[in-house]
C-alpha positions as CSV (number, residue, x, y, z in Angstrom):
1,M,131.2,201.7,-117.7
2,P,129.0,202.1,-120.8
3,L,127.6,205.5,-121.5
4,F,124.3,204.1,-122.7
5,T,122.0,201.4,-121.4
6,R,120.0,199.4,-123.7
7,V,116.3,199.7,-123.1
8,E,113.8,197.2,-124.7
9,V,110.3,198.5,-125.3
10,L,107.8,195.6,-125.4
11,H,104.6,195.8,-127.4
12,Q,101.8,197.4,-125.4
13,P,98.2,196.1,-125.5
14,D,95.6,198.6,-127.0
15,S,94.1,199.1,-123.5
16,I,97.4,200.2,-122.1
17,A,98.2,202.3,-125.1
18,T,94.9,204.1,-124.6
19,L,95.8,205.0,-121.1
20,S,99.3,205.9,-121.9
21,P,98.6,209.6,-122.3
22,L,97.3,209.8,-118.8
23,L,100.2,207.8,-117.5
24,F,102.7,210.0,-119.3
25,M,100.9,213.1,-118.0
26,T,101.8,212.2,-114.5
27,T,105.5,212.7,-115.4
28,G,104.8,216.2,-116.7
29,N,104.3,219.6,-115.0
30,K,102.1,220.2,-112.0
31,E,99.2,221.6,-114.0
32,G,99.2,218.5,-116.1
33,N,99.2,216.4,-113.0
34,N,96.1,218.1,-111.5
35,L,94.0,218.3,-114.6
36,P,92.7,214.7,-114.6
37,V,91.9,214.9,-110.9
38,I,89.8,218.1,-111.4
39,R,87.9,216.5,-114.3
40,I,87.1,213.4,-112.3
41,G,86.0,215.5,-109.3
42,I,83.7,217.6,-111.5
43,F,82.2,214.4,-113.0
44,I,81.5,212.9,-109.5
45,V,79.9,216.1,-108.2
46,S,77.7,216.3,-111.3
47,L,76.7,212.7,-110.9
48,L,75.8,213.2,-107.3
49,L,73.7,216.3,-108.1
50,I,71.8,214.4,-110.7
51,C,71.1,211.5,-108.2
52,F,69.9,213.9,-105.5
53,T,67.6,215.7,-108.0
54,I,66.1,212.4,-109.0
55,I,65.6,211.3,-105.4
56,A,64.0,214.6,-104.5
57,Y,61.6,214.4,-107.4
58,L,60.6,210.8,-106.5
59,N,60.0,211.8,-102.9
60,H,57.9,214.8,-104.0
61,K,55.9,212.6,-106.3
62,A,55.4,209.9,-103.6
63,T,54.2,212.6,-101.1
64,S,51.9,214.1,-103.7
65,D,50.4,210.8,-104.6
66,A,49.9,209.9,-100.9
67,L,48.1,213.2,-100.2
68,K,46.0,212.7,-103.4
69,N,45.1,209.1,-102.3
70,T,44.4,210.0,-98.6
71,P,40.8,208.8,-97.9
72,S,38.2,211.4,-97.1
73,V,37.5,209.9,-93.6
74,S,35.3,211.4,-90.9
75,V,33.7,210.1,-87.7
76,H,30.3,211.1,-86.3
77,P,28.6,210.3,-83.0
78,A,26.4,207.2,-83.4
79,T,22.6,207.6,-83.4
80,P,19.7,205.2,-83.0
81,A,19.5,205.1,-86.8
82,D,23.0,203.6,-86.9
83,Y,22.0,200.5,-85.0
84,P,21.3,198.4,-88.1
85,Y,24.8,199.2,-89.4
86,Y,26.2,198.2,-86.0
87,L,24.5,194.8,-86.3
88,Q,25.8,194.4,-89.8
89,L,29.4,195.3,-88.9
90,Y,29.5,193.5,-85.5
91,P,30.7,190.1,-86.9
92,D,33.8,191.8,-88.3
93,L,34.8,192.6,-84.7
94,E,35.5,188.8,-84.3
95,I,34.8,188.8,-80.6
96,D,33.2,186.1,-78.5
97,E,30.2,188.1,-77.4
98,P,26.7,188.6,-78.9
99,P,25.7,192.1,-80.0
100,V,23.4,194.1,-77.6
101,N,19.8,194.8,-78.3
102,L,18.5,198.2,-79.4
103,N,17.6,199.3,-75.9
104,N,21.1,198.5,-74.5
105,W,22.7,200.1,-77.6
106,T,20.8,203.3,-77.0
107,K,21.5,203.5,-73.3
108,H,25.0,202.2,-72.9
109,I,26.8,201.8,-76.3
110,M,25.6,204.6,-78.5
111,P,26.6,207.5,-76.2
112,H,30.3,206.4,-76.5
113,S,30.3,205.2,-80.1
114,Y,31.2,206.7,-83.5
115,I,30.5,205.7,-87.1
116,I,33.4,205.9,-89.5
117,T,32.6,207.2,-93.0
118,H,34.6,207.3,-96.1
119,D,33.4,209.8,-98.7
120,G,30.1,209.8,-96.8
121,V,29.6,206.0,-96.8
122,P,29.7,204.1,-93.5
123,V,32.7,201.9,-93.4
124,G,33.5,201.3,-89.7
125,Y,32.6,201.6,-86.1
126,I,34.4,203.0,-83.0
127,R,33.4,202.4,-79.4
128,T,35.1,204.3,-76.6
129,Q,35.0,204.3,-72.9
130,V,35.6,207.4,-70.7
131,Y,37.7,207.0,-67.6
132,K,38.9,209.6,-65.1
133,E,42.3,210.0,-66.8
134,V,42.2,207.9,-70.0
135,Y,40.2,208.1,-73.1
136,Y,39.9,204.4,-74.0
137,L,39.4,202.9,-77.4
138,A,37.4,199.7,-76.8
139,Y,36.8,198.8,-80.5
140,L,37.9,200.2,-83.8
141,V,36.8,198.0,-86.7
142,V,36.7,198.7,-90.5
143,A,34.5,196.6,-92.7
144,K,36.6,193.9,-94.4
145,E,36.0,195.2,-97.9
146,H,37.3,198.6,-96.9
147,R,40.6,197.6,-95.2
148,R,44.1,198.4,-96.4
149,K,43.1,201.8,-97.6
150,G,44.4,203.9,-94.7
151,I,40.9,204.4,-93.2
152,G,41.8,202.9,-89.9
153,T,44.9,205.1,-89.5
154,A,42.9,208.3,-90.4
155,A,40.1,207.3,-88.0
156,L,42.7,206.7,-85.2
157,K,44.2,210.2,-85.7
158,L,40.7,211.7,-85.6
159,L,39.9,209.8,-82.3
160,K,43.1,211.1,-80.8
161,K,42.1,214.6,-81.6
162,V,38.6,214.0,-80.1
163,A,40.3,212.8,-76.9
164,R,42.5,215.9,-76.8
165,E,39.6,218.2,-77.4
166,K,37.7,216.5,-74.6
167,G,40.5,217.4,-72.2
168,F,42.1,214.0,-71.9
169,K,45.9,213.9,-71.6
170,K,46.1,210.1,-72.0
171,W,44.5,207.7,-74.3
172,G,44.8,203.9,-74.5
173,L,43.7,200.6,-75.9
174,H,44.2,196.8,-75.7
175,C,45.9,195.2,-78.7
176,D,47.0,191.7,-79.8
177,V,50.7,192.2,-80.5
178,N,50.6,189.3,-82.9
179,H,48.5,191.4,-85.2
180,T,51.5,193.3,-86.6
181,I,49.8,195.8,-88.8
182,P,47.4,197.4,-86.3
183,Y,50.0,197.1,-83.5
184,M,52.6,199.1,-85.6
185,M,49.9,201.6,-86.4
186,Y,49.2,202.2,-82.7
187,I,53.0,202.4,-81.9
188,K,53.4,205.0,-84.6
189,A,50.5,206.9,-83.0
190,G,52.5,207.3,-79.8
191,L,51.1,204.4,-77.8
192,R,53.4,202.3,-75.6
193,L,53.1,199.0,-73.7
194,N,51.7,199.6,-70.2
195,G,50.1,196.3,-69.0
196,D,48.3,193.2,-70.2
197,F,44.8,191.7,-70.5
198,F,43.5,188.1,-70.6
199,H,40.1,186.9,-71.7
200,L,39.0,183.4,-70.6
201,K,35.8,181.5,-70.7
202,T,34.4,178.5,-69.0
203,Q,31.1,176.7,-69.2
204,S,28.4,178.5,-67.2
205,Q,27.2,175.3,-65.8
206,T,30.6,174.7,-64.3
207,I,30.3,177.9,-62.3
208,K,26.6,177.3,-61.3
209,S,27.5,173.8,-60.0
210,L,30.1,175.2,-57.5
211,V,29.2,175.0,-53.9
212,A,30.7,177.3,-51.2
213,D,32.7,175.5,-48.6
214,P,30.3,175.3,-45.6
215,K,33.3,175.7,-43.2
216,D,34.1,179.1,-44.8
217,H,32.5,182.0,-43.0
218,S,33.3,184.6,-45.7
219,T,30.7,187.0,-46.9
220,I,30.4,189.0,-50.1
221,V,29.1,192.6,-50.2
222,V,28.7,195.4,-52.8
223,H,31.8,197.4,-52.2
224,D,31.8,200.8,-50.5
225,P,32.0,203.6,-53.1
226,S,34.5,205.5,-50.8
227,K,37.0,202.7,-51.4
228,W,36.8,202.5,-55.2
229,D,39.7,204.9,-55.8
230,E,41.9,202.9,-53.3
231,M,40.9,199.6,-54.9
232,E,41.7,200.8,-58.4
233,R,45.1,202.1,-57.2
234,D,45.9,198.9,-55.3
235,Y,45.0,196.6,-58.2
236,K,46.4,198.8,-61.0
237,I,43.0,199.3,-62.6
238,I,42.5,202.3,-64.8
239,P,41.1,205.1,-62.6
240,G,37.4,205.5,-63.1
241,T,36.8,201.9,-64.3
242,I,34.5,200.9,-61.4
243,V,32.2,203.9,-62.0
244,L,32.1,203.1,-65.6
245,W,31.0,199.5,-65.0
246,I,28.4,200.5,-62.5
247,K,26.8,202.8,-65.2
248,E,26.5,199.6,-67.3
249,G,24.8,197.7,-64.6
250,R,27.7,195.9,-63.0
251,L,28.4,195.4,-59.3
252,P,31.8,195.9,-57.5
253,I,31.9,193.1,-55.0
254,V,34.3,192.1,-52.3
255,M,34.7,188.9,-50.3
256,L,35.4,189.5,-46.6
257,D,36.6,187.1,-43.9
258,T,35.1,187.0,-40.4
259,G,37.2,189.9,-39.3
260,G,36.0,192.1,-42.2
261,R,39.3,191.9,-44.1
262,I,39.1,191.8,-47.9
263,K,40.0,188.4,-49.4
264,G,38.8,189.0,-52.9
265,F,37.4,191.6,-55.3
266,T,35.7,191.7,-58.7
267,V,33.3,193.6,-60.9
268,F,30.3,191.3,-61.6
269,N,27.6,191.5,-64.3
270,P,24.5,190.1,-62.5
271,T,22.7,189.4,-65.8
272,S,25.3,187.5,-67.8
273,G,27.6,186.4,-65.0
274,T,30.6,188.0,-66.7
275,I,33.5,188.6,-64.3
276,R,35.7,191.6,-64.8
277,D,39.1,192.2,-63.0
278,L,39.1,189.3,-60.5
279,Y,41.6,189.5,-57.7
280,L,42.1,187.1,-54.8
281,E,44.4,187.3,-51.8
282,N,44.3,183.5,-51.3
283,H,43.8,181.6,-54.6
284,D,42.2,178.7,-52.6
285,D,39.2,181.0,-52.2
286,L,38.4,181.0,-55.9
287,T,35.7,178.4,-55.9
288,T,34.1,179.9,-52.8
289,F,34.1,183.3,-54.3
290,L,32.6,182.2,-57.7
291,S,30.0,180.1,-55.9
292,M,28.9,183.0,-53.7
293,L,28.7,185.4,-56.7
294,Q,25.8,183.3,-58.1
295,T,23.6,184.8,-55.4
296,Y,23.8,188.1,-57.3
297,R,22.5,186.7,-60.5
298,K,19.4,188.7,-61.5
299,S,18.2,186.7,-64.4
300,E,18.8,183.6,-66.4
301,D,19.5,184.8,-69.9
302,P,18.3,182.2,-72.4
303,N,21.4,182.7,-74.4
304,D,23.6,183.0,-71.3
305,N,26.6,184.1,-73.5
306,D,26.0,180.9,-75.5
307,G,26.5,178.8,-72.4
308,W,29.8,180.4,-71.4
309,T,30.9,182.6,-68.4
310,H,33.6,185.1,-69.4
311,F,36.5,186.3,-67.3
312,W,38.2,189.6,-68.3
313,L,41.5,190.0,-66.3
314,S,43.6,193.1,-66.6
315,N,46.8,194.6,-65.3
316,G,48.1,193.7,-61.8
317,G,48.4,189.9,-61.4
318,S,46.3,189.1,-64.5
319,K,48.7,186.4,-65.8
320,Q,48.8,184.7,-62.4
321,M,45.0,184.9,-61.9
322,S,44.5,183.5,-65.5
323,D,46.7,180.5,-64.6
324,I,44.8,179.9,-61.4
325,I,41.4,179.9,-63.1
326,M,42.5,177.5,-65.8
327,Q,44.0,175.1,-63.3
328,T,40.9,175.3,-61.0
329,L,38.0,175.2,-63.4
330,S,37.9,172.3,-65.8
331,G,37.1,173.2,-69.4
332,T,38.3,176.8,-69.1
333,V,39.6,178.1,-72.4
334,M,42.0,181.0,-73.1
335,C,40.4,183.1,-75.7
336,E,42.8,186.0,-76.1
337,K,45.8,187.7,-74.6
338,Y,46.2,191.4,-75.2
339,D,48.7,194.0,-74.3
340,Y,47.6,197.4,-72.9
341,L,49.0,200.4,-74.8
342,E,48.8,203.9,-73.5
343,G,50.1,207.3,-74.7
344,S,49.8,211.1,-74.5
345,T,47.2,212.8,-76.7
346,S,49.6,215.7,-77.2
347,E,52.2,213.6,-79.1
């Protein structure tokens, strides 16, 4: 057996030759083995520290810039002097109802309204409604030229604070979930889905032409106030709604059969014919109920909502009632579908 074995060393590329000291060190003592690992570890830790420092700085800068750019927003209770601005801003609400006159503004709208200002300049309008348990946001609109500046978000936070200071534990609003930006803003504010709402309209002349079935012996009466709480609970209406509508001149009306049993319920505006929260036990009674409601009309408004009668349906059974109306009344149009959001003012 030969004492020596021939070993051939091939030519190494430069890259391998460069690494060869490290490769050779792995065959040396333990200290030599650990040294490259320690150096690599120190390098990685240093790199991570530098990255964390940069990220912390960028976050601090972003927060500082956000605070610096936060709009100086405030809200103040509306006054009669704000009525011209209300008229100016009203088209930006993009709703299918005409603005109210100064008298109705002063009596019904102004006491629950706020003007949003940015650096002292009016830029928006808030209208609220006060229920027994819920501080309700009916409208929040910012003038188009002032949007995307954080004004709406700031105003929403202020309104939530107002609700809390007034002693309300809940606040709520209706929102079109297809409008992603405001919807996400409301969700971030702590509001959650808690119902739905449908707005329909049909030609007023269609309603006026309805004739009650002469074989039907139903009657309609203004509902007993002692039953309002029960009615709101049964039909999942926000507590205090009926009292609120009565203050605005509406009538809670029920349709009774010959035995005095309730067959239908609504809150009716005798001036415009607007129907709010319509509920029927038997959907075949729709035309009879609508026909009989016309006896409560107090005036023939020349505008008459531009020739339309509006239906506002909320919460319990609203989708089903919406379908029945559209199937029964020719020419009925679906205007909007909203979701009802509600949350705690303490969140």
